[in-house]
BAFI-253967 format. One line per field, with one value per residue: residue number from 1; residue in three letters; x, y, z of N, C-alpha, C, O, CB in turn. Coordinates in Angstrom, 3 decimals, decimal comma. Glycine has a CB too. Example, Ala and Ser with C-alpha at 12.3 -4.5 7.8 and 13.67 -1.06 7.14 Angstrom:
! BAFI-253967
num <- [1:2]
residuo <- [ALA:SER]
n_X <- [13,190:12,850]
n_Y <- [-5,690:-2,250]
n_Z <- [7,800:7,080]
ca_X <- [12,300:13,670]
ca_Y <- [-4,500:-1,060]
ca_Z <- [7,800:7,140]
c_X <- [13,200:12,900]
c_Y <- [-3,300:0,030]
c_Z <- [7,800:7,870]
o_X <- [14,236:13,409]
o_Y <- [-3,319:1,138]
o_Z <- [8,465:8,039]
cb_X <- [11,308:14,084]
cb_Y <- [-4,473:-0,598]
cb_Z <- [9,046:5,725]
***
This chain:
! BAFI-253967
num <- [1:2:3:4:5:6:7:8:9:10:11:12:13:14:15:16:17:18:19:20:21:22:23:24:25:26:27:28:29:30:31:32:33:34:35:36:37:38:39:40:41:42:43:44:45:46:47:48:49:50:51:52:53:54:55:56:57:58:59:60:61:62:63:64:65:66:67:68:69:70:71:72:73:74:75:76:77:78:79:80:81:82:83:84:85:86:87:88:89:90:91:92:93:94:95:96:97:98:99:100:101:102:103:104:105:106:107:108:109:110:111:112:113:114:115:116:117:118:119:120:121:122:123:124:125:126:127:128:129:130:131:132:133:134:135:136:137:138:139:140:141:142:143:144:145:146:147]
residuo <- [MET:LYS:THR:LYS:LEU:ALA:ALA:TYR:LEU:SER:VAL:GLY:GLU:VAL:ALA:GLN:ARG:SER:GLY:VAL:ALA:VAL:SER:THR:LEU:HIS:PHE:TYR:GLU:ALA:LYS:GLY:LEU:ILE:CYS:SER:ILE:ARG:THR:GLN:GLY:ASN:GLN:ARG:ARG:TYR:ALA:ARG:ASP:VAL:LEU:ARG:ARG:VAL:SER:LEU:ILE:LYS:THR:ALA:GLN:GLY:LEU:GLY:ILE:SER:LEU:ALA:GLU:ILE:LEU:THR:LEU:LEU:ALA:PRO:PHE:PRO:ALA:THR:GLN:LYS:LEU:THR:ALA:THR:ASP:VAL:SER:HIS:MET:VAL:ALA:LEU:TRP:LYS:VAL:MET:LEU:LYS:GLU:ARG:ILE:GLU:ARG:LEU:ASN:ARG:LEU:SER:ASP:HIS:ILE:ASP:LYS:CYS:ILE:GLY:CYS:GLY:CYS:LEU:SER:ARG:GLU:ASP:CYS:PRO:LEU:VAL:ASN:ASP:ASN:ASP:HIS:LEU:ARG:GLU:GLN:GLY:SER:GLY:ALA:VAL:LEU:LEU:SER]
n_X <- [-40,663:-39,612:-37,308:-35,709:-35,368:-34,650:-31,543:-31,383:-30,597:-32,206:-32,970:-32,198:-30,597:-28,108:-27,734:-26,903:-24,748:-23,028:-22,633:-23,543:-26,265:-30,114:-31,855:-29,628:-29,473:-31,460:-31,319:-28,966:-29,936:-32,123:-30,373:-29,647:-27,574:-27,369:-29,741:-32,445:-34,738:-38,117:-40,544:-43,446:-45,201:-43,645:-41,328:-38,140:-35,248:-32,137:-29,302:-26,496:-23,960:-24,651:-23,270:-20,927:-20,543:-21,719:-19,559:-17,830:-18,626:-19,045:-15,908:-14,480:-16,257:-14,815:-12,138:-12,914:-14,040:-16,564:-20,526:-21,373:-19,561:-19,040:-20,939:-20,710:-17,983:-19,615:-20,781:-21,058:-21,179:-24,368:-26,413:-28,177:-26,006:-23,829:-20,504:-17,297:-13,861:-12,281:-13,812:-13,828:-11,123:-11,002:-12,233:-11,244:-8,648:-9,366:-10,102:-7,438:-6,429:-8,515:-7,436:-5,532:-5,379:-6,612:-4,755:-2,704:-3,923:-4,385:-1,835:-0,917:-2,458:-1,587:0,921:0,428:-1,535:-0,620:0,035:-2,773:-4,228:-2,904:-3,574:-6,485:-8,558:-10,805:-11,949:-13,579:-14,102:-11,711:-9,836:-6,572:-5,831:-7,909:-9,537:-8,110:-8,318:-9,612:-8,638:-9,378:-8,849:-7,192:-7,498:-8,861:-11,662:-14,945:-17,936:-17,267:-17,358:-18,159:-16,897]
n_Y <- [142,490:140,029:140,673:141,195:138,669:137,410:137,663:136,164:132,502:129,035:126,654:124,035:125,107:125,789:123,629:122,080:123,832:123,989:121,552:119,749:118,277:118,631:118,329:118,469:121,326:122,174:120,770:122,325:124,875:124,753:124,532:126,762:127,471:128,440:130,853:131,783:133,369:133,120:132,780:134,096:132,073:130,412:129,412:128,270:130,785:131,419:133,767:135,135:134,736:132,517:130,370:130,575:130,658:127,689:126,456:127,181:125,619:123,059:122,620:122,879:120,469:118,472:118,754:117,734:118,974:119,426:120,115:121,510:122,822:124,008:125,787:127,195:128,482:129,988:131,477:134,876:135,907:136,721:134,545:135,800:137,926:138,339:137,348:138,425:138,714:139,340:138,360:135,542:135,158:135,646:133,509:131,230:131,355:130,508:128,440:127,232:127,175:125,500:122,914:122,607:121,858:120,042:118,198:118,032:116,772:114,098:113,253:112,717:110,488:108,754:108,386:107,185:104,822:102,437:101,728:102,111:100,045:97,969:98,082:97,939:98,636:100,016:102,286:105,422:107,266:107,063:107,295:108,429:109,588:109,277:111,329:113,564:116,259:115,866:116,377:115,809:113,118:112,797:112,558:110,183:107,866:107,954:110,160:113,691:116,252:119,362:123,093]
n_Z <- [25,383:24,054:23,057:25,526:26,213:24,685:25,149:27,373:28,075:27,368:29,640:27,953:27,069:28,238:29,567:27,182:26,335:28,600:29,231:31,283:32,594:32,512:34,578:36,677:36,606:37,505:39,959:41,073:40,917:42,903:44,921:45,374:44,295:41,420:39,524:37,920:35,869:35,135:32,379:30,575:30,201:31,955:31,805:32,493:32,077:32,145:32,338:30,613:32,020:33,867:32,903:33,644:36,145:36,233:34,949:37,090:39,682:38,414:38,029:40,654:41,784:40,605:41,434:43,743:45,554:47,792:47,027:49,556:50,301:48,329:48,223:50,204:49,159:47,492:48,649:49,560:46,948:45,661:43,659:42,156:41,275:39,051:38,490:38,547:37,185:39,794:41,536:41,393:41,015:44,090:44,993:43,699:45,712:47,887:47,753:47,208:49,646:50,897:49,399:49,826:52,783:52,142:51,143:52,746:55,268:53,742:52,797:55,739:55,942:53,885:55,114:57,476:56,940:56,177:59,033:60,163:58,746:59,710:62,615:62,862:64,375:63,345:64,372:63,800:65,612:67,711:66,177:65,678:63,033:61,364:63,452:64,165:65,799:68,152:71,048:73,362:74,110:75,235:77,990:78,651:77,229:76,697:77,905:78,902:80,212:80,060:81,658]
ca_X <- [-40,537:-38,757:-35,403:-35,516:-35,263:-32,953:-30,698:-31,163:-30,612:-32,656:-32,565:-31,636:-29,186:-27,411:-27,189:-25,704:-23,268:-22,131:-22,302:-24,483:-27,845:-30,932:-31,993:-28,370:-30,002:-32,519:-31,013:-28,241:-30,984:-32,588:-29,757:-29,411:-25,911:-27,316:-30,971:-32,924:-35,988:-39,673:-41,047:-45,095:-45,300:-43,159:-40,128:-36,662:-34,650:-30,761:-28,386:-25,450:-23,655:-24,601:-21,744:-19,219:-20,497:-21,650:-18,058:-16,851:-18,820:-17,910:-14,318:-14,600:-16,363:-13,848:-11,455:-13,006:-14,608:-18,478:-21,641:-22,229:-18,412:-19,024:-21,801:-19,807:-17,593:-19,641:-22,000:-20,527:-21,428:-25,350:-26,864:-28,658:-24,907:-22,821:-19,152:-16,349:-12,923:-11,846:-14,712:-13,232:-9,868:-10,812:-12,904:-9,589:-7,836:-10,038:-9,880:-6,226:-6,488:-8,966:-7,454:-3,698:-5,691:-7,343:-3,762:-1,823:-4,458:-4,005:-0,635:-0,595:-3,308:-0,798:2,303:0,288:-2,078:0,260:-0,592:-4,340:-4,756:-2,731:-4,318:-7,156:-9,544:-12,034:-12,471:-13,736:-13,969:-10,107:-7,831:-5,597:-5,565:-9,070:-10,364:-7,620:-8,961:-10,157:-7,877:-9,630:-8,896:-5,881:-8,404:-9,326:-12,671:-16,362:-18,103:-16,206:-18,094:-17,123:-17,610]
ca_Y <- [141,183:139,332:141,107:141,171:137,107:136,672:137,995:135,210:130,793:127,963:125,556:123,281:125,444:125,901:122,145:121,739:124,473:123,641:120,142:118,868:117,624:119,727:117,857:119,094:122,650:122,566:120,720:123,535:125,790:124,283:124,804:128,445:127,902:129,349:131,278:131,706:134,402:132,828:133,403:134,075:130,389:129,275:128,246:129,034:131,433:131,973:135,183:134,158:134,698:131,316:129,681:130,931:129,687:126,615:126,193:126,745:124,209:121,460:123,052:122,484:119,214:117,918:119,174:117,018:120,230:118,926:120,866:122,397:124,019:124,946:126,486:128,389:129,319:131,163:132,850:135,715:135,982:135,733:133,757:136,803:138,724:138,343:137,290:139,077:138,203:139,399:137,657:134,293:135,111:135,516:132,027:130,318:131,427:130,128:126,936:126,674:126,570:124,575:122,271:122,360:121,552:118,500:117,632:117,723:115,325:112,870:112,533:112,332:109,472:107,983:107,995:106,146:103,924:101,102:101,765:102,124:99,031:96,711:98,431:97,043:99,322:100,713:103,474:106,863:108,088:107,406:106,919:110,119:109,975:110,513:112,121:114,350:117,254:115,431:116,721:115,191:112,244:112,041:112,548:109,411:107,627:108,785:111,354:114,625:117,303:120,763:123,330]
ca_Z <- [26,111:23,256:22,767:26,730:26,423:24,115:26,051:28,003:27,088:27,770:30,581:27,558:25,671:29,396:29,290:26,145:26,406:29,672:29,965:32,155:32,376:33,115:35,773:37,400:36,609:38,183:41,190:41,263:41,378:43,721:46,347:45,072:43,534:40,532:39,748:36,632:35,686:34,817:31,064:31,212:30,230:33,427:31,186:32,833:30,983:32,905:31,994:29,862:32,974:34,881:31,750:34,260:37,656:36,154:34,883:37,972:40,255:37,390:38,406:41,693:42,097:40,015:42,834:45,309:46,664:48,152:47,135:50,974:50,105:47,061:48,735:51,165:48,505:46,448:49,397:49,207:45,679:45,186:42,341:40,631:40,404:37,935:38,576:37,933:37,694:41,192:42,598:40,635:42,068:45,237:45,057:43,865:46,603:48,998:46,976:47,294:51,182:50,692:48,798:50,476:53,898:52,181:50,686:54,216:55,759:52,977:53,096:56,958:55,465:53,458:55,568:58,626:56,495:57,259:60,280:60,732:58,748:61,077:63,672:62,904:65,181:62,370:64,718:63,626:66,710:68,516:65,182:65,336:61,465:61,183:64,527:65,108:66,329:69,479:71,901:75,260:73,915:76,157:78,835:78,231:76,481:77,243:77,937:79,484:81,282:79,634:82,161]
c_X <- [-39,402:-37,276:-34,867:-34,331:-34,682:-32,130:-30,375:-31,274:-31,697:-32,239:-31,524:-30,699:-28,614:-27,269:-26,479:-24,482:-22,482:-22,078:-22,798:-25,773:-29,262:-31,342:-30,637:-28,601:-30,651:-32,344:-30,021:-29,142:-31,730:-31,618:-29,254:-27,678:-26,037:-28,828:-31,660:-34,106:-37,047:-40,206:-42,672:-45,503:-44,742:-41,969:-38,677:-35,993:-33,307:-29,972:-27,424:-24,483:-23,265:-23,977:-20,966:-19,373:-21,331:-19,889:-17,516:-17,499:-18,467:-16,470:-14,384:-15,154:-15,004:-12,488:-11,690:-13,844:-16,637:-18,933:-21,743:-20,610:-18,105:-20,135:-21,288:-19,090:-18,426:-20,822:-21,877:-20,853:-23,187:-25,225:-27,391:-27,027:-24,095:-21,220:-18,175:-14,984:-12,220:-12,511:-13,864:-11,529:-9,729:-11,296:-11,444:-8,534:-8,043:-10,286:-8,703:-6,293:-7,121:-8,637:-5,548:-4,424:-5,894:-5,983:-2,651:-3,023:-4,637:-3,121:-0,001:-1,542:-2,617:0,167:2,015:-0,742:-1,705:-0,559:-1,948:-4,619:-4,354:-3,320:-5,787:-8,711:-10,861:-12,816:-12,625:-13,817:-12,627:-8,852:-7,643:-5,677:-6,786:-10,172:-9,080:-7,610:-9,518:-9,190:-8,425:-9,637:-7,323:-6,465:-9,108:-11,083:-14,303:-16,683:-16,818:-16,912:-17,357:-18,101:-17,273]
c_Y <- [140,276:139,821:141,332:139,709:136,542:137,322:136,904:133,697:130,272:127,117:124,341:123,941:125,736:124,806:121,729:122,704:124,267:122,584:119,273:119,007:118,671:119,567:118,333:120,307:122,996:122,193:121,944:124,741:126,040:124,497:126,278:128,704:128,923:129,684:131,212:132,852:133,390:133,511:133,412:132,762:129,485:128,640:129,280:129,781:131,757:132,698:134,078:133,945:133,559:130,560:129,676:130,563:128,673:125,704:125,695:126,159:123,438:121,569:122,285:121,448:118,140:118,129:118,350:117,901:119,968:120,251:121,824:123,108:124,424:126,288:127,856:129,150:130,356:131,769:133,842:136,512:135,381:135,274:135,045:137,777:137,928:138,154:137,749:138,711:138,715:138,660:135,843:134,030:134,692:133,627:131,493:129,995:130,503:128,804:126,468:126,250:125,464:123,067:121,866:121,371:119,779:117,851:116,830:116,471:114,146:111,962:112,598:110,608:108,216:107,456:107,103:104,579:102,413:100,417:101,388:100,607:97,281:97,521:97,319:97,312:99,884:101,577:104,705:107,954:108,075:107,163:108,607:110,488:110,619:111,319:113,366:115,487:116,877:115,408:116,753:114,058:111,617:111,874:111,299:108,920:108,434:109,903:112,146:115,546:118,906:121,574:125,074]
c_Z <- [25,566:23,006:24,471:26,855:25,478:24,402:27,198:27,715:28,143:28,568:29,448:27,017:26,959:29,419:28,595:26,134:27,536:30,465:30,735:31,870:33,188:34,366:37,006:37,753:37,630:40,001:42,021:42,041:42,589:45,688:46,273:45,109:41,984:40,252:38,157:36,770:34,753:33,333:31,740:31,139:30,941:33,210:32,263:32,149:32,516:32,082:31,862:31,277:33,634:34,081:33,248:35,578:37,659:36,006:36,156:39,205:39,634:38,516:39,812:42,302:41,204:40,798:44,019:45,564:46,384:47,769:48,048:50,228:49,858:47,035:49,337:50,231:47,554:47,435:49,232:47,625:45,166:44,049:41,204:40,365:39,615:38,442:38,063:38,269:39,275:42,067:42,541:41,410:43,791:45,799:44,710:44,646:47,638:48,358:47,158:48,707:51,063:50,629:49,579:52,064:53,536:51,594:51,751:54,856:54,987:52,855:54,472:56,816:54,808:54,140:56,561:58,208:56,662:58,590:61,343:60,044:59,759:62,332:64,279:64,016:64,404:63,434:64,064:64,609:67,806:67,822:65,601:63,952:61,040:62,310:64,664:65,839:67,753:70,384:73,563:75,086:74,978:77,486:79,044:77,440:77,173:77,281:79,080:79,605:80,808:80,802:81,468]
o_X <- [-38,483:-36,298:-33,685:-33,180:-34,264:-31,791:-29,302:-32,226:-32,014:-31,105:-30,461:-29,854:-28,469:-26,065:-25,488:-23,339:-21,259:-21,750:-22,450:-26,285:-29,189:-31,256:-30,945:-28,221:-30,472:-32,827:-30,203:-29,093:-31,944:-31,974:-28,523:-26,915:-25,245:-29,518:-31,159:-34,355:-36,640:-40,247:-43,063:-46,185:-44,939:-41,484:-38,484:-36,125:-33,616:-29,902:-27,300:-24,312:-22,111:-24,049:-20,511:-18,393:-21,866:-19,339:-17,016:-16,645:-17,468:-16,153:-14,322:-14,721:-14,564:-11,688:-10,969:-14,828:-17,473:-18,292:-22,126:-20,832:-17,224:-20,219:-21,419:-19,300:-17,935:-21,705:-22,785:-20,670:-23,450:-24,217:-27,149:-26,907:-23,862:-20,783:-18,073:-14,735:-11,425:-12,064:-13,469:-11,028:-8,977:-10,814:-10,597:-7,758:-7,172:-11,027:-8,646:-6,222:-6,498:-9,139:-4,803:-3,931:-5,582:-6,147:-2,067:-2,726:-5,053:-3,146:1,225:-1,235:-2,893:0,451:2,851:-0,741:-2,357:-1,224:-2,143:-5,264:-4,926:-3,280:-6,055:-9,590:-11,882:-14,046:-11,539:-13,652:-12,522:-7,685:-8,404:-5,597:-6,971:-11,289:-9,373:-6,667:-9,870:-8,764:-8,062:-10,434:-6,771:-5,936:-10,116:-11,707:-14,427:-15,969:-15,923:-17,287:-16,285:-19,272:-17,989]
o_Y <- [139,831:139,106:141,622:139,612:135,386:137,860:136,826:133,499:130,734:126,679:123,855:123,291:126,887:124,701:121,076:122,295:124,370:122,429:118,094:119,745:119,261:120,452:118,480:120,718:123,893:122,799:122,370:125,267:127,108:124,556:126,798:129,539:129,760:128,785:130,448:133,204:132,964:134,738:132,990:132,311:128,270:127,726:130,466:129,317:132,210:132,254:132,959:132,758:133,329:129,470:128,655:130,148:128,408:124,806:124,611:126,213:122,839:120,841:121,057:121,248:117,070:117,245:118,241:117,299:120,163:121,287:122,941:124,094:125,212:127,276:129,046:130,363:131,338:132,485:134,206:137,716:134,311:135,429:135,212:138,312:136,738:139,226:137,480:138,397:137,856:138,301:135,194:133,106:133,978:132,877:131,396:129,041:129,833:128,150:125,247:125,052:124,403:122,180:120,887:120,277:118,764:116,632:115,747:115,279:113,145:110,732:112,556:109,684:107,037:106,267:106,239:103,548:101,492:99,445:100,846:99,861:96,271:96,661:96,563:96,503:100,141:101,632:105,140:109,165:108,971:106,964:109,564:111,681:111,751:111,765:114,188:115,602:117,824:114,276:117,404:113,487:110,547:111,015:111,422:109,923:109,330:110,786:111,626:115,749:119,379:121,305:126,019]
o_Z <- [26,254:22,786:24,660:27,280:25,413:23,348:27,796:26,960:29,239:28,372:29,833:26,401:26,549:29,183:28,921:25,928:27,445:31,641:30,806:31,029:34,266:35,216:38,189:38,850:38,454:40,958:43,162:43,152:43,162:46,865:47,115:45,596:41,550:40,732:37,333:37,923:33,672:33,235:32,829:32,059:30,906:33,878:32,533:31,016:33,618:30,936:32,361:31,555:33,996:34,650:33,764:36,197:38,735:36,644:36,455:40,090:40,030:39,456:39,861:43,436:41,625:40,491:45,010:45,995:45,502:47,945:47,700:49,525:50,202:46,307:49,050:50,216:46,999:46,963:48,484:47,450:44,617:43,359:40,008:39,263:39,828:38,860:36,866:39,433:39,655:43,156:43,510:42,050:44,454:46,647:45,598:44,598:48,193:49,091:47,306:48,981:51,098:51,320:49,620:52,337:54,158:51,555:51,717:54,779:55,570:52,801:54,567:57,569:55,031:54,001:56,827:58,881:57,152:58,950:62,430:60,780:60,167:63,212:65,213:64,313:65,042:63,452:63,680:64,466:68,644:68,158:65,742:63,660:60,594:62,051:65,533:66,622:68,458:70,613:74,543:75,830:75,235:78,191:79,739:77,095:78,008:76,805:79,746:78,450:81,185:81,069:81,799]
cb_X <- [-41,880:-39,402:-35,080:-37,070:-36,447:-32,526:-31,188:-31,692:-28,684:-32,836:-34,290:-32,214:-29,184:-27,831:-27,796:-26,269:-23,282:-22,149:-21,584:-24,396:-27,799:-32,030:-32,135:-27,149:-30,738:-33,777:-30,472:-27,758:-31,754:-32,737:-28,442:-30,294:-24,961:-26,493:-30,913:-33,412:-35,456:-40,647:-40,705:-46,299:-44,977:-44,216:-39,872:-35,732:-35,822:-29,819:-28,055:-24,480:-24,312:-25,915:-20,693:-18,571:-20,910:-22,614:-17,283:-15,932:-19,890:-17,059:-13,901:-14,856:-18,007:-13,854:-11,902:-11,693:-13,797:-19,153:-22,559:-22,618:-17,798:-19,391:-22,404:-18,606:-16,852:-20,061:-22,196:-19,440:-20,150:-26,503:-28,345:-30,521:-23,952:-22,991:-18,905:-16,546:-12,147:-11,870:-16,828:-13,134:-9,440:-11,664:-14,394:-8,834:-7,786:-11,285:-10,017:-5,062:-7,211:-9,254:-8,061:-2,409:-6,975:-9,037:-3,233:-1,631:-5,654:-3,949:0,292:-1,155:-4,204:-0,434:3,234:-0,538:-2,109:1,806:-0,512:-5,578:-4,679:-0,748:-4,755:-6,109:-8,818:-13,231:-11,984:-14,717:-15,153:-9,849:-7,680:-3,711:-5,245:-10,029:-10,811:-7,057:-9,967:-10,778:-7,466:-11,086:-9,159:-4,325:-9,152:-8,876:-12,616:-16,656:-19,673:-14,975:-17,620:-17,160:-17,589]
cb_Y <- [140,410:139,236:143,215:141,131:136,397:136,458:139,168:135,490:129,471:127,504:124,750:122,534:127,001:126,471:121,420:121,755:125,891:124,396:120,173:119,104:115,759:119,983:116,289:119,149:122,902:121,797:119,466:123,999:125,636:122,904:123,716:129,571:126,035:128,894:132,785:130,117:136,103:133,540:132,309:134,994:129,870:127,891:128,302:128,341:133,017:130,888:136,708:135,003:135,192:130,652:131,146:132,699:130,418:126,573:127,447:127,850:123,776:122,098:125,030:123,113:118,889:118,397:120,520:116,885:122,489:118,447:120,186:121,551:124,348:123,932:125,687:127,763:128,700:130,769:133,158:135,205:135,124:136,106:132,507:138,369:139,516:139,788:136,554:140,321:138,291:140,595:137,745:134,747:136,486:136,850:131,555:130,625:132,563:131,040:126,891:127,587:127,395:124,920:122,786:124,726:122,534:118,194:118,656:119,581:115,431:113,030:112,940:113,692:110,091:108,383:109,132:107,129:104,275:101,912:102,587:103,672:99,090:96,155:99,873:95,992:100,474:99,435:103,712:106,993:107,787:106,494:106,392:110,076:108,664:109,901:111,028:114,385:117,662:114,160:117,910:115,487:112,236:113,031:113,453:109,021:105,937:108,724:111,469:114,973:116,776:121,582:122,711]
cb_Z <- [26,021:22,092:21,565:27,495:26,559:22,639:26,544:28,771:27,033:27,084:31,349:26,999:24,053:30,495:29,026:24,644:26,305:30,395:30,541:33,543:33,319:32,444:35,450:36,646:35,667:37,395:41,193:39,806:40,740:42,914:46,748:46,544:42,919:39,368:40,517:36,199:34,713:36,148:29,364:30,356:29,261:33,771:28,542:33,050:29,928:33,455:33,254:28,251:33,352:35,475:29,976:34,231:39,011:35,123:34,508:38,304:40,539:34,786:38,554:42,009:41,696:38,699:43,259:46,458:45,874:50,173:47,281:53,374:50,070:45,734:49,597:52,316:48,004:44,522:50,714:49,457:45,072:45,195:42,788:41,135:41,223:37,142:38,508:38,123:36,640:41,677:41,934:38,636:42,038:45,831:43,811:43,287:46,977:49,513:45,466:46,900:52,305:50,036:47,316:51,149:54,441:51,022:49,947:55,564:56,238:52,176:52,210:58,262:54,516:52,655:56,072:60,002:55,479:58,143:60,247:60,040:57,427:61,526:63,164:63,242:65,855:61,543:65,536:63,028:67,384:69,826:62,376:65,600:60,428:60,222:66,254:64,929:65,396:69,490:71,362:76,267:72,410:76,348:78,546:79,078:76,384:78,301:78,309:78,796:83,285:77,472:83,592]
***
């Protein structure tokens, strides 16, 4: 069993090599972003490829992608599965789409922020910039019965 465990990293080793706190690794594991095996002494051990997954998570967070979005992006690639270069390319393509949409929303906000601040309504429900998917707003305010 020792030779097999030698292929794995302790939580401290992963934390040191990835630059994230041990508590963060525990959190990622609780969320299903990464996984570990347990030794007979109930200590966590991680496969070496967890470093790639943690790096992807950190990179995505640095781009402003939320953990919920990261979970969605990683859903097709279970934490028990080693990520391939093709897997990473697929994820990056999805990130680009997500980031492009976010940039478009930020550009709309930037173009109209002076109107928003000047408006003073402070309404997240009625603002066409914040709630631009509200297609029923033309029908008036309040509840609308959908059939």
